[in-house]
C-alpha positions in Angstrom: 93.3 108.0 97.3 97.3 107.8 97.3 99.8 106.2 95.9 100.1 102.7 96.7 102.2 99.6 95.8 101.3 96.0 94.9 103.0 93.0 93.7 101.1 90.9 90.8 103.1 87.3 90.7 106.3 88.1 92.7 107.3 89.2 95.9 108.6 92.8 95.5 108.4 95.8 97.5 109.9 99.1 96.8 112.4 99.8 99.2 111.9 103.3 100.6 108.0 103.9 99.5 107.5 106.4 101.8 110.2 108.9 100.0 109.2 107.6 96.4 105.8 108.6 97.5 106.6 112.0 98.6 108.8 112.4 95.4 106.0 111.5 93.1 103.7 113.7 94.7 105.9 116.9 94.3 106.3 115.9 90.9 102.3 115.5 90.3 102.3 118.9 92.0 104.8 120.3 89.9 102.8 119.5 86.7 99.9 121.2 87.8 98.2 118.1 89.1 96.6 116.6 91.8 97.3 113.1 93.3 94.2 110.8 93.2 94.4 106.8 92.9 97.6 105.7 91.5 98.7 102.2 92.0 102.0 101.0 91.1 101.8 97.4 90.4 105.3 95.5 90.2 105.3 92.3 88.1 107.5 89.9 86.0 108.1 90.1 82.4 105.9 87.2 81.8 102.8 88.8 83.5 103.6 92.2 81.7 104.0 90.5 78.5 100.6 88.7 79.1 98.8 92.1 79.8 100.6 93.8 76.8 99.3 91.4 74.5 95.6 90.9 75.8 95.1 94.6 76.4 97.1 96.3 73.7 97.5 93.8 71.2 101.0 94.0 71.4 103.4 90.9 71.1 106.3 92.2 73.1 108.2 92.3 75.8 108.0 95.8 77.9 109.0 97.4 81.0 105.9 99.2 81.9 102.3 99.7 80.8 100.7 102.8 82.2 96.5 102.7 82.5 95.7 106.6 82.2 92.6 107.0 84.6 93.6 110.9 85.1 90.5 113.5 85.2 89.8 117.0 85.7 93.5 117.5 86.7 93.6 114.7 89.2 96.2 112.0 88.4 95.2 108.5 88.5 95.6 105.1 86.8 98.1 102.0 87.3 101.5 101.5 86.5 102.5 98.1 85.9 106.1 97.6 85.7 108.2 94.5 84.9 111.1 94.2 88.1 112.8 91.8 85.2 113.0 94.1 82.4 113.8 97.1 84.7 116.7 95.2 86.2 117.9 94.0 82.6 118.0 97.4 81.5 119.8 99.0 84.4 122.6 96.4 83.8 122.4 97.1 79.9 122.2 101.0 80.6 124.7 100.6 83.7 122.2 102.3 85.8 121.6 101.6 89.6 118.4 99.5 89.7 116.5 102.1 92.0 117.1 104.9 89.8 116.2 103.0 86.8 113.2 101.9 88.5 112.3 105.7 89.6 112.9 106.2 85.9 110.3 103.7 84.7 107.8 105.1 87.3 108.1 108.2 86.7 107.6 107.5 83.0 104.2 106.5 84.0 103.5 109.4 85.8 104.5 111.2 83.0 102.4 109.8 80.8 99.1 110.4 82.9 100.1 113.9 83.2 99.6 113.9 79.2 103.5 113.4 78.2 103.4 110.9 74.9 106.3 109.0 73.7 105.2 108.2 70.2 107.7 109.7 68.2 111.5 111.0 68.5 110.5 114.5 69.3 108.2 113.5 72.2 110.4 110.9 73.3 113.2 113.8 73.5 110.9 115.6 75.8 109.7 112.8 77.7 113.6 112.0 78.6 114.5 115.7 79.4 111.4 115.8 82.0 112.5 112.4 83.5 115.9 113.8 83.7 115.0 116.9 85.2 113.2 115.6 87.7 115.4 112.6 88.5 118.0 115.2 89.1 116.3 116.6 92.0 115.5 112.9 93.7 119.2 111.8 93.2 
């Protein structure tokens, strides 16, 4: 049990993963959940695009897909992240790559905690939560 990282189709390892794991565990605890099995999967744009198309029937690129297996207040699931898309978005938004990567990882965890981003109000709430938790990380 716990938070692990794997690479799907590229060689990537999160720099300082122990620190990330500690922060994410704290976020999960602050949201009144326990940490189950969470796998963060780093991949390329093309890999995530194929997953998006195959499993969600979405024909577009994205930075993250979350497969949520949360049960009985135990956060669990897979967070698939396109390192390519995160790097591009960091440049687009003038953000540090690692901070943008943390935001995307956090976004997936917050989905598992029940936060949505399907309309403007839920997107605002999600962004406020992301900013709140990022603030005590940085």
